[in-house]
C-alpha positions in Angstrom: 91.7 92.1 112.2 88.6 94.1 112.5 86.3 91.8 110.8 86.5 89.2 113.8 85.9 91.3 116.4 81.9 92.6 117.0 81.5 95.0 119.7 78.2 95.5 121.5 79.3 96.7 124.6 78.1 98.7 127.4 79.2 102.7 128.1 78.5 105.1 131.4 79.4 108.8 132.2 78.2 111.1 134.5 79.1 115.0 134.4 78.7 116.8 137.9 78.2 120.4 138.5 81.1 120.7 141.2 84.0 118.1 142.1 82.9 115.0 143.6 85.0 112.0 145.0 82.7 109.3 144.1 82.3 109.7 140.5 84.5 106.6 140.2 81.9 104.6 142.7 78.8 105.8 141.1 80.4 105.0 137.5 81.1 101.5 138.6 77.7 100.9 140.0 75.8 102.1 136.8 78.5 99.6 135.0 77.2 96.9 137.4 74.0 97.4 135.9 75.4 96.9 132.3 77.6 93.4 133.3 75.5 91.7 130.7 76.6 93.8 128.1 80.0 92.9 128.5 82.0 90.3 130.4 85.4 90.7 129.1 86.9 93.4 131.0 86.0 96.8 131.8 87.4 100.6 132.5 86.8 103.8 134.2 88.6 107.2 133.4 87.9 110.3 135.9 88.5 113.6 134.6 90.6 115.8 137.6 91.4 119.6 136.2 91.6 118.1 132.8 93.8 115.6 133.7 92.3 112.3 133.0 93.2 109.3 135.3 92.0 106.1 134.6 91.7 102.3 135.0 90.8 99.5 133.3 91.6 95.3 132.7 90.3 92.3 131.8 87.3 90.9 134.4 84.2 91.6 135.6 83.4 95.1 137.0 83.5 93.7 140.7 86.8 91.3 140.2 88.6 95.2 138.3 87.1 97.6 140.5 87.9 96.6 144.1 87.1 98.7 146.8 91.4 99.5 147.6 91.1 100.2 143.1 87.9 102.8 143.8 89.6 104.4 146.9 92.7 105.4 144.5 90.8 107.4 141.8 90.6 110.6 142.1 87.4 113.4 142.5 86.6 115.4 139.7 83.7 116.4 137.3 83.6 113.8 134.5 83.6 110.2 134.5 83.3 107.5 131.6 82.7 103.6 131.9 82.8 101.1 129.6 82.1 97.0 130.0 83.6 94.9 127.0 81.9 91.9 124.8 83.8 90.4 121.9 82.2 87.1 120.0 86.1 86.6 118.9 89.3 88.5 119.1 91.3 89.3 122.0 90.8 89.5 125.5 93.5 91.4 126.2 93.7 94.6 128.5 95.4 96.9 125.7 91.8 96.4 124.0 90.1 97.6 127.7 88.1 100.6 127.6 87.9 103.9 127.7 90.4 104.6 125.5 92.5 107.7 126.8 94.8 109.9 124.4 96.8 112.7 125.1 97.4 115.0 122.5 98.4 118.5 121.2 95.4 120.2 122.4 94.4 118.4 125.5 93.5 115.2 126.3 90.7 112.4 125.3 88.8 109.7 126.4 86.8 107.5 124.5 83.9 104.9 125.3 82.4 102.8 122.2 79.4 101.0 122.4 79.1 99.6 118.4 81.3 98.1 115.0 82.2 100.1 112.0 81.7 98.4 108.6 84.6 100.5 107.3 87.4 99.9 110.1 89.5 98.3 108.2 89.4 101.1 105.2 89.7 103.7 107.6 92.6 102.1 109.7 94.7 101.5 106.1 94.3 105.0 105.4 95.1 106.4 109.1 98.5 104.3 108.9 99.4 105.6 105.6 99.6 109.0 107.1 101.8 107.3 109.4 99.3 106.4 112.5 100.5 103.7 114.6 97.9 101.6 116.5 98.1 99.5 119.0 94.9 97.7 120.1 92.5 95.7 117.6 89.7 97.6 118.5 88.5 99.7 116.0 87.6 102.4 119.0 91.4 103.4 118.1 90.4 104.0 114.7 87.7 106.3 116.4 90.3 107.9 118.6 92.4 108.8 115.9 90.5 110.3 113.2 89.0 112.5 116.2 92.2 113.5 117.4 93.4 114.6 113.6 90.3 116.1 113.1 90.6 118.2 116.8 94.3 119.4 115.3 92.4 121.3 112.9 89.1 122.7 114.4 88.2 125.1 116.8 86.3 123.1 119.0 85.8 119.1 120.2 82.1 119.1 118.9 83.4 120.5 115.3 85.9 117.2 115.6 83.5 115.0 116.5 80.9 115.6 113.8 83.4 115.7 111.2 84.4 112.5 112.8 80.7 111.2 112.3 80.7 112.0 108.6 83.6 109.2 108.2 82.4 106.9 110.4 79.9 103.8 108.7 78.1 101.2 110.7 77.0 101.5 114.6 78.9 103.6 117.3 76.9 104.9 120.2 80.1 107.3 121.8 80.6 108.8 125.0 83.4 111.4 124.6 85.3 113.0 127.4 87.5 116.4 126.9 89.5 118.4 129.0 86.6 120.4 129.6 83.2 118.4 128.2 81.4 115.4 127.8 79.7 114.1 124.7 77.4 111.6 123.7 77.0 110.6 120.4 74.5 108.1 118.6 75.3 106.9 114.8 72.6 108.0 112.6 71.2 105.0 112.1 70.7 104.5 116.0 71.8 101.1 115.7 72.8 101.1 119.5 71.0 102.4 121.9 72.1 105.2 124.2 69.9 107.7 126.5 70.3 110.7 129.0 69.1 110.8 132.7 69.6 112.9 136.1 71.1 112.2 139.3 70.2 114.6 141.5 72.3 117.5 139.6 74.5 116.0 138.0 74.1 114.4 133.9 74.6 110.9 133.8 74.5 108.4 130.0 74.1 105.3 129.7 73.5 102.2 127.3 70.2 101.1 129.0 67.7 103.0 131.1 68.3 100.4 133.8 71.7 101.7 135.1 69.6 105.4 136.3 67.2 103.3 138.3 69.9 101.3 140.5 71.5 104.6 141.2 68.2 106.1 142.1 68.4 108.3 139.3 65.6 109.7 136.7 65.0 108.6 132.9 65.1 112.0 130.9 65.1 110.4 127.1 66.5 108.5 124.5 69.7 109.8 122.7 68.2 110.2 119.0 70.1 108.6 116.1 72.9 111.2 114.2 71.9 113.4 117.5 75.6 114.5 119.7 74.2 116.0 123.0 77.1 118.2 124.5 77.6 118.9 128.4 79.8 121.7 129.2 80.0 124.9 132.1 77.1 123.1 133.9 74.7 123.4 130.3 73.1 120.7 128.4 73.2 121.4 124.2 72.5 119.1 121.3 72.2 118.8 117.6 71.3 116.0 115.4 73.2 116.7 112.8 71.7 113.5 110.5 67.8 113.9 110.9 66.8 112.6 107.5 68.6 109.3 107.9 66.8 106.1 108.3 66.5 104.7 111.4 66.7 101.1 112.3 68.0 99.8 116.2 69.8 96.2 115.9 67.0 93.9 116.7 69.2 91.8 119.0 69.0 94.2 121.5 65.0 94.2 121.9 64.9 90.1 121.4 68.0 88.8 123.9 70.5 91.4 124.5 68.9 94.2 126.8 67.9 93.7 130.3 64.3 93.3 130.2 63.9 96.3 133.1 64.9 98.9 130.4 63.3 101.3 127.8 64.8 101.6 124.4 63.3 104.4 121.9 60.1 104.4 124.0 59.5 100.5 123.8 59.7 98.4 127.1 62.0 95.7 126.9 59.9 93.6 129.3 56.7 94.0 126.8 58.4 93.9 123.5 59.4 90.0 124.5 56.2 89.6 126.4 54.4 90.5 123.2 56.6 88.2 120.8 55.4 85.1 123.1 51.5 86.8 122.5 52.3 86.5 118.7 53.7 83.2 118.5 50.9 81.7 120.0 48.9 83.1 117.6 51.0 82.5 114.6 52.1 78.9 116.0 49.4 77.2 118.6 49.9 74.2 120.0 48.6 71.3 122.4 50.8 71.0 125.1 50.8 70.9 128.9 52.8 73.7 130.0 54.6 76.3 129.1 58.0 77.7 129.7 61.4 79.5 129.0 64.8 79.3 128.8 66.3 81.9 130.9 66.9 84.4 131.2 66.1 86.3 128.1 63.0 83.9 126.7 61.3 84.1 130.1 59.0 87.0 129.2 58.2 85.4 125.6 57.0 82.0 127.5 55.2 84.6 129.9 53.4 86.5 126.7 52.6 82.9 125.2 51.1 81.1 128.1 48.8 84.3 128.4 47.8 84.4 125.1 47.5 80.7 124.8 45.8 79.5 127.8 48.4 77.0 128.8 50.0 77.3 132.5 53.8 78.9 132.8 55.4 76.6 134.7 59.9 76.6 135.4 61.5 74.1 133.6 65.2 75.3 133.5 67.2 76.7 136.2 70.3 79.2 135.3 72.8 79.1 138.0 73.3 82.8 139.1 77.3 82.6 139.5 77.2 81.7 135.7 77.8 84.9 133.3 76.1 84.6 129.6 77.6 81.7 127.9 77.3 83.3 124.4 79.1 86.6 125.1 82.6 84.3 125.9 84.6 84.8 123.2 85.7 80.7 122.3 83.4 77.8 121.4 85.3 75.9 124.1 84.6 78.5 127.1 80.9 78.4 125.9 80.6 75.1 126.0 82.2 74.6 129.4 80.2 77.5 130.9 76.9 75.7 129.6 77.8 72.8 131.6 78.1 74.2 134.6 75.1 75.7 134.5 
């Protein structure tokens, strides 16, 4: 089932030095800034004194987290959130994240952006040892392995490292245990993940644009293979795979990410504008105007215009009330949304 699901989602997390009643609200705002990364489902998990409470459902952030829902979320010191996108597969509530598991040594919540190339192999192995799966998401495979490793290790960090050694493919993870928040990026760095600061709170997100909307400060990108642990109001980190070849998914730069984000030190807007400049040099044409197809193509069109000297103009107008069409999980839905645009 996993080879039919392509995960490219958005994750957000916050660790506060003190108990706060606004963590769910802050996480909701962060997820709203990442809505372009997933419009299928969303969820938020809050750690309240080691007890993880969560709410998740199919739909946009604004629909799932109405005011009455946020008001019922408890105060806590940690929270993680997720917006999900799958080009195909089941858009059901059980596939929404974060995934929350209660096990012998405590509670665990996981938010995952990416997809594993060895998910089927790992799932079969786990099933042979008695594991039962309730979703069609490879995130559940990650959760099951972390729990199994945690039962035989001295710390959640050690369990996560052992899990990383078994995973192949793309994964940026936010893991929340009873007392710690852990941010992990796969050894190749296929999917983005960065760390920021909001007053005295530590925040994590798939894209830096989530920090800006909160009035937060971008600190740095999580490096490929790095694990960052926030515990007892302290931040520590270690890179367990320093010699791996790095390679961010180019789709992030070309299309998927917001233009006001910075990934691995690269401005998304500047990257797209430069691709337009390079295209003008590589494929010059005689034309009256240059126009972009909203929204990701606008920056490239601007770059082409600047380099070629051909005036830039607006030809296509996208309805702001219709989400991304390619992100929907059936061709029929995509075509209907295009018609509405």
